[in-house]
N, C-alpha and C positions, 0 to 999 in steps of 0.2 A: 431549574433542571441542572443536575450535575453534568459536566462535560464527559464525553467518552474518553477513557484512557486506554488506548490501544498499545499493547506491549508486544514487541517483537522478541520471539524466542527461537531457539534452534534445537530443542530436544523435548522429549516427553517430560523429563524431570523439570526442566525450566518452566514448562507450561503449568505444571501443578504448583510450583513455587509462586509464579506470577499471579495465578488465580487466588491463592491464599493471601497474597500481599495486597490485593485490591484491584487487580486489572478488571476492566469492564469489557474488553475484547482482546482476542489474541491474533497476532499475525504470526503464522507458523512457517518457519524457514529452516534451511540448513546453511552452514558456511557464511555466517554474518560478516566474517572478516573480509569477504569479497562483495559484500552488499546483499547477500542472501541468494540462495538457490532453492529449487523445489525439494521439499522433504520427501522421505521415502513413503511408499504406500502404507507400510506398517505403522510408521509414526503418525501419519494422517488418520488412519483408521482408529488407532488406540486413543489418540487425543480426543477425537470426536465421540468416542464411546464413553470416555471418562468424565468429560466436563460439560457443563450446561451453558457456558458462555458462548457467544458468537465466535467462530473461528474463520479467519480469512487466510487462505493458503497461497504462498508465493508460487507463481508460475514463471520460472526462469531456469533455462536448461544449463546455464553456465554463468560465471562471472565475466567481467569485461564490459564491452559496449552493449548497446541495445539494438543493434542492427543484426538480425538473425537470418541464417540461411534457410532454404526451403525445408531441409531436414529438421533443423532446430524448431522451425515453426510447427511442423507436424508433431514433434514431440510435445510442444506446448498445447496443441489441440488435444492430444491424448491425455495429458495431465489434467486439463480442464474437465474433460469427460469423466475421468476417474473421480475428481473432486465432486462432481455433480452426482455421480452414482453413490458416493459415500455420504451425501447430504451435508456437505460443508456449507457454511453460511455464505461464503463468497471466495473469490480469487483476486489476486493482485498481480498485475503484469504491466509492462511498458515496452512499446516498440517504436523505434525511430528509423527513418531512412538514413542513407549514407550522408546526406546533407544536413542531418540533425533536425529535420522536420518530423512531425508526428506521422508514423506509418498508418494513415487513416484506413486504408483498405483492410489490412490484416487486423488492426484494432477492432474495426467493425465486425469482422468475422469472428473474433474471439468473444466479443460482447454477445453476439447472437448465440454462439455455441454455449456460453455460460448460463444463459437464461434457464431457470428463474433465479440463479444465484446473483448476489451482489457483486459488482465489479469496481475495483480500485485501480486507477492508473498510477503507478508508483513514481519514484524519484527520477525515472528516465526523463520526466518533464524538465527537471533542473538542468539537463544537458541540451535541451532543445534551443533552437536559435531565437525563438520568440515565445517566451513563456505565456504572455498574456493572450496572444493569438491562439496558442495551444489550449488554453482554458476554454475559449469559445468553440474550438473544434471538438473538444472532448464533451462539451455540453451537447453539441449536435449529435454526436455519436451515441450519447446516452449512458456514459459511465456514471456510477453513483458517487464516487469520491476521487479526489486527487491527493496523493501523498507527496508533500513538497516542503522544501525549506526556502522556496523563493529564488532558487538558482544560486544560493550561497551555501558555504559549509555549515552554517548554523541558522536556526530560526531567528535568533536575535539579530544577526547580520542582515538577514533577508526580510526583516519585518515590514518594510515599506512595500516591497513587491508582494509579500503575502497578503497584506491588507488590500492591495489592488486586486489580487486574485479572488479574495473572498467577496469583494464587491461585484466582480464580474460573474462569479459563480451564482450569486444571489440565492434563490431557493431551489434551483434546479439540480445542483450537486453540492457536495460538501468538500471543503478544503481541510485536509488533515494536516495540522501544523507539526512539522518534524524538523530534526536537525539539532541534536544535543539538547533535547527537552528532557529535563530530569526532575525528580521530586524536589530537588533543592531550588531550582529556578522556575518551577511551574507557575507559581502565583504571579511572578513578574511577567512571564511570557503571556499569561492569560490577559493581563492588563494591557500589554503592548499589542497583542495580536488576538483580538476577541474572536474565537471560533467555538464550535460546539464539539470538536474532536481534536485530540492531540495524540502524538505517537512517539514512542521512545523505548529504548532498552532499559533505561533506569528511571522510567516515569513513576514506577512504584518501587518501594524498597524491599528487595528480596535477595 
């Protein structure tokens, strides 16, 4: 089976180009320069209407850290609800406490709200104080995937941690290997970090 190539894009036009270039799943965002934020309602609606591939929508009200105020959390809840109403495949989010542990309570709440959509916990995990503990916690919460570079700037640097994460995840959730994964280095990363799913902006050539 060919691995999933999830391409992060920040516009409708980029989505169309990524699909044409061979993407197998889309992560739809805006403002990737700050790590990605929630795209507009119109962008989500038109992407979902135009393409047949799975689309995972970023739920992030701002750039910066992953410790959100009550108002920001309420915005995230509303955005998850909108994505569910629009029949998105899934959503991607990540929440930490001030001490950089996983915000279990609010993550659980968003996972419940998102059902039956798929849920990815994004690279917020790379900022957590104990990545391997976080994998176990997210398994218990019931997320479908974790997007990570193993706590390092790139997947290549984080390969040892990533392989440990994949072993912990087992068959209960999927580790999406991220962090400067490109079409040029993809084959080597596959060999070094055997997973079923990979993520990048340049994972396909478009």
